[in-house]
C-alpha positions in Angstrom: -24.0 -65.1 -222.4 -23.4 -62.6 -225.2 -25.4 -60.0 -223.3 -23.3 -60.4 -220.2 -20.1 -60.1 -222.2 -21.6 -56.9 -223.7 -22.3 -55.5 -220.2 -18.8 -56.3 -219.1 -17.5 -54.5 -222.2 -19.6 -51.4 -221.2 -18.1 -51.6 -217.8 -14.6 -51.9 -219.3 -15.2 -48.7 -221.4 -16.3 -46.9 -218.3 -13.2 -48.0 -216.5 -11.0 -46.7 -219.3 -12.7 -43.3 -219.3 -12.5 -43.1 -215.5 -8.8 -43.9 -215.6 -8.1 -41.4 -218.4 -9.7 -38.7 -216.3 -7.4 -39.6 -213.4 -4.2 -39.4 -215.3 -3.3 -35.9 -213.9 -3.4 -37.4 -210.4 -1.3 -40.4 -211.4 1.3 -38.1 -212.9 1.4 -36.0 -209.8 2.2 -38.9 -207.5 4.4 -40.8 -210.0 7.7 -39.0 -209.3 8.0 -40.1 -205.7 6.7 -43.6 -206.3 9.0 -44.2 -209.3 12.0 -42.8 -207.4 11.4 -45.3 -204.6 10.6 -48.1 -207.0 13.7 -47.6 -209.2 15.9 -47.4 -206.1 14.6 -50.6 -204.5 14.4 -52.7 -207.7 17.3 -51.1 -209.5 15.1 -50.4 -212.5 14.3 -47.5 -214.8 10.5 -47.4 -215.1 9.4 -44.2 -216.8 6.4 -42.1 -216.0 4.7 -43.2 -219.2 5.4 -46.9 -218.5 4.0 -46.5 -215.0 0.8 -44.7 -216.2 0.2 -47.1 -219.0 0.9 -50.2 -216.9 -1.3 -49.1 -214.1 -4.1 -48.3 -216.5 -3.9 -51.6 -218.3 -3.9 -53.5 -215.0 -6.9 -51.5 -213.7 -9.0 -51.9 -216.9 -8.4 -55.7 -217.2 -9.2 -56.2 -213.5 -12.3 -54.1 -213.7 -13.5 -56.1 -216.8 -12.9 -59.5 -215.2 -14.5 -58.6 -211.9 -17.4 -57.0 -213.7 -18.0 -60.3 -215.4 -18.1 -61.9 -211.9 -20.6 -59.4 -210.7 -22.8 -59.8 -213.8 -22.9 -63.5 -213.6 -23.2 -63.9 -209.8 -25.0 -60.8 -208.4 -28.5 -62.2 -208.8 -27.4 -65.5 -207.2 -25.9 -63.6 -204.3 -29.0 -61.4 -203.8 -27.2 -58.3 -204.9 -28.5 -55.7 -207.3 -27.4 -53.1 -210.0 -30.8 -52.4 -211.4 -30.4 -48.8 -212.4 -27.1 -49.4 -214.2 -28.6 -52.5 -215.9 -31.6 -50.4 -217.1 -29.2 -47.9 -218.7 -27.3 -50.7 -220.6 -30.6 -52.2 -221.7 -32.2 -48.9 -222.5 -35.1 -49.9 -220.4 -37.3 -48.0 -217.9 -35.1 -46.8 -215.1 -36.1 -47.7 -211.5 -36.7 -44.8 -209.1 -33.9 -43.8 -206.8 -34.5 -44.4 -203.1 -33.7 -40.8 -202.0 -33.5 -41.7 -198.3 -30.6 -44.1 -199.1 -29.2 -41.7 -201.7 -28.7 -39.2 -198.9 -27.4 -41.9 -196.6 -24.8 -42.7 -199.4 -23.6 -39.2 -199.7 -23.6 -38.7 -195.9 -21.6 -41.8 -195.4 -19.1 -40.7 -198.0 -18.6 -37.3 -196.2 -18.6 -38.8 -192.7 -16.1 -41.5 -193.5 -13.8 -39.0 -195.1 -13.9 -36.8 -192.1 -13.2 -39.7 -189.7 -10.3 -40.8 -191.9 -8.9 -37.2 -192.1 -9.1 -36.8 -188.3 -7.4 -40.2 -187.7 -4.6 -39.2 -190.2 -4.1 -35.8 -188.5 -4.1 -36.9 -184.9 -3.2 -40.6 -184.9 -1.3 -41.7 -188.0 0.8 -38.6 -189.0 2.4 -38.2 -185.5 3.3 -41.9 -185.5 4.7 -42.3 -189.0 8.0 -40.3 -189.1 8.1 -40.0 -192.9 4.4 -39.1 -193.3 4.8 -35.3 -193.4 8.0 -35.5 -195.5 6.2 -37.7 -198.1 3.2 -35.4 -198.3 5.4 -32.3 -198.7 7.3 -34.0 -201.4 4.2 -35.0 -203.4 2.9 -31.6 -204.5 -0.7 -32.1 -205.9 -2.5 -29.1 -207.3 -5.9 -28.5 -205.7 -7.9 -29.3 -208.8 -6.1 -32.7 -209.5 -7.9 -34.3 -206.6 -11.1 -34.0 -208.5 -9.8 -36.4 -211.2 -9.7 -39.3 -208.8 -13.4 -39.3 -208.1 -14.4 -41.4 -211.1 -11.6 -44.0 -210.9 -12.2 -44.6 -207.2 -15.9 -44.3 -207.2 -16.5 -46.4 -210.3 -13.6 -48.7 -211.1 -12.8 -49.6 -207.5 -16.4 -50.4 -206.8 -16.6 -52.6 -209.9 -13.6 -54.5 -208.6 -14.2 -54.6 -204.9 -18.0 -54.6 -204.4 -19.5 -55.8 -207.7 -16.7 -58.4 -208.2 -15.1 -59.5 -205.0 -17.9 -59.0 -202.5 -20.4 -60.7 -204.8 -18.0 -63.6 -205.3 -17.5 -63.9 -201.5 -21.2 -63.8 -200.8 -21.9 -66.5 -203.5 -19.1 -68.8 -202.2 -20.1 -68.5 -198.6 -23.8 -69.1 -199.4 -22.8 -72.2 -201.4 -20.7 -73.5 -198.5 -22.9 -72.7 -195.5 -26.5 -72.2 -196.9 -27.0 -74.7 -199.6 -30.4 -75.8 -198.2 -31.8 -72.3 -197.6 -33.3 -70.0 -200.1 -32.5 -66.7 -198.2 -28.9 -65.8 -197.5 -28.3 -64.9 -193.8 -27.0 -61.3 -193.0 -23.8 -62.7 -191.4 -22.8 -63.9 -194.9 -23.0 -60.4 -196.2 -21.2 -58.9 -193.3 -18.3 -61.4 -193.6 -18.1 -60.5 -197.3 -18.2 -56.7 -196.5 -15.5 -56.9 -193.9 -13.4 -59.3 -196.0 -13.6 -57.1 -199.1 -12.6 -54.0 -197.1 -9.6 -55.9 -195.7 -8.5 -57.1 -199.1 -8.7 -53.6 -200.5 -6.5 -52.3 -197.7 -4.0 -55.1 -198.0 -3.8 -54.5 -201.8 -2.4 -51.0 -201.0 0.4 -52.3 -198.7 3.1 -52.8 -201.5 2.6 -49.2 -202.7 2.7 -48.0 -199.0 6.1 -49.8 -198.6 7.4 -47.9 -201.6 6.1 -44.6 -200.4 7.0 -44.8 -196.7 10.1 -47.0 -197.0 8.9 -49.7 -194.6 5.8 -51.4 -193.3 5.7 -50.4 -189.7 2.7 -51.3 -187.5 1.5 -47.7 -187.8 1.8 -47.7 -191.6 -0.1 -51.0 -191.9 -2.9 -49.7 -189.6 -3.0 -46.4 -191.6 -3.4 -48.3 -194.9 -5.9 -50.9 -193.6 -8.1 -48.4 -191.8 -7.6 -45.5 -194.3 -8.6 -47.7 -197.2 -11.0 -50.1 -195.5 -13.1 -48.1 -193.1 -15.2 -46.4 -195.8 -15.6 -49.6 -197.6 -17.7 -51.1 -194.8 -20.4 -48.5 -195.6 -20.0 -49.0 -199.4 -20.5 -52.8 -198.9 -23.6 -52.2 -196.8 -25.1 -49.9 -199.4 -24.5 -52.4 -202.1 -26.1 -55.1 -200.1 -29.2 -53.1 -199.1 -29.9 -50.9 -202.2 -27.5 -51.7 -205.0 -24.2 -51.0 -206.6 -25.2 -47.5 -207.7 -25.5 -46.4 -204.1 -22.0 -47.7 -203.2 -20.6 -45.8 -206.2 -22.3 -42.5 -205.2 -21.0 -43.0 -201.6 -17.4 -43.8 -202.8 -17.4 -40.8 -205.1 -18.6 -38.6 -202.2 -15.8 -39.8 -200.0 -13.2 -39.2 -202.6 -14.5 -35.7 -203.3 -14.1 -34.9 -199.6 -10.7 -36.7 -199.2 -9.0 -35.6 -202.4 -10.5 -32.2 -203.0 -12.2 -30.6 -200.0 -9.8 -31.7 -197.3 -6.7 -30.5 -199.2 -8.3 -27.1 -199.7 -9.1 -26.9 -196.0 
């Protein structure tokens, strides 16, 4: 029990560091978000309050969901062997280089697919899309600061925490008498986690775009959920580390390379 709490503490520290690194990005997007929020709610939330509140929320959530993953991952047939070996100062398992390249490749491919959909499908059908993106001026280097928050903190919450929990619950309900969890359990958890992640972005999307039209909802669900399908698959097949690498690769493409292009 104490060891598991210690592991969750380590993950919490990592979440803090990843958020601190991302603060330049949070500041860059805060003006437009706070303008919309203060108009809709008739409040006066400052940039400092927004940054601090968002950070506290992320760190607490990452800590709680890390605990879920630590306690239930082995029961759900899911792994985080390399990270565990770092925490335990034990001999580190070898990376599966085939899946490591698949992880990086999926990050790049999913980012390209999302960028193409944004350019040719969503932007033309969301009237305020270009206006919002022109209003939010993000320097080219700021996109790099999102890589660790997205790649690490979001994977701790969504894959390590939520996906693990869903697999465990579904296996307890449908596979009590079987020792091996069926693939369909994992796929439901993978798809469900990706949908939840997309749905979680809808309140912010409403603030940014003014209303949740069908195109805005589709943009948010697909834009935030598509890549997660691959992250979940990698977590299932090889471990949390591969999902993190893939997510970081996707964020590198989406928030750094694509804006430069």
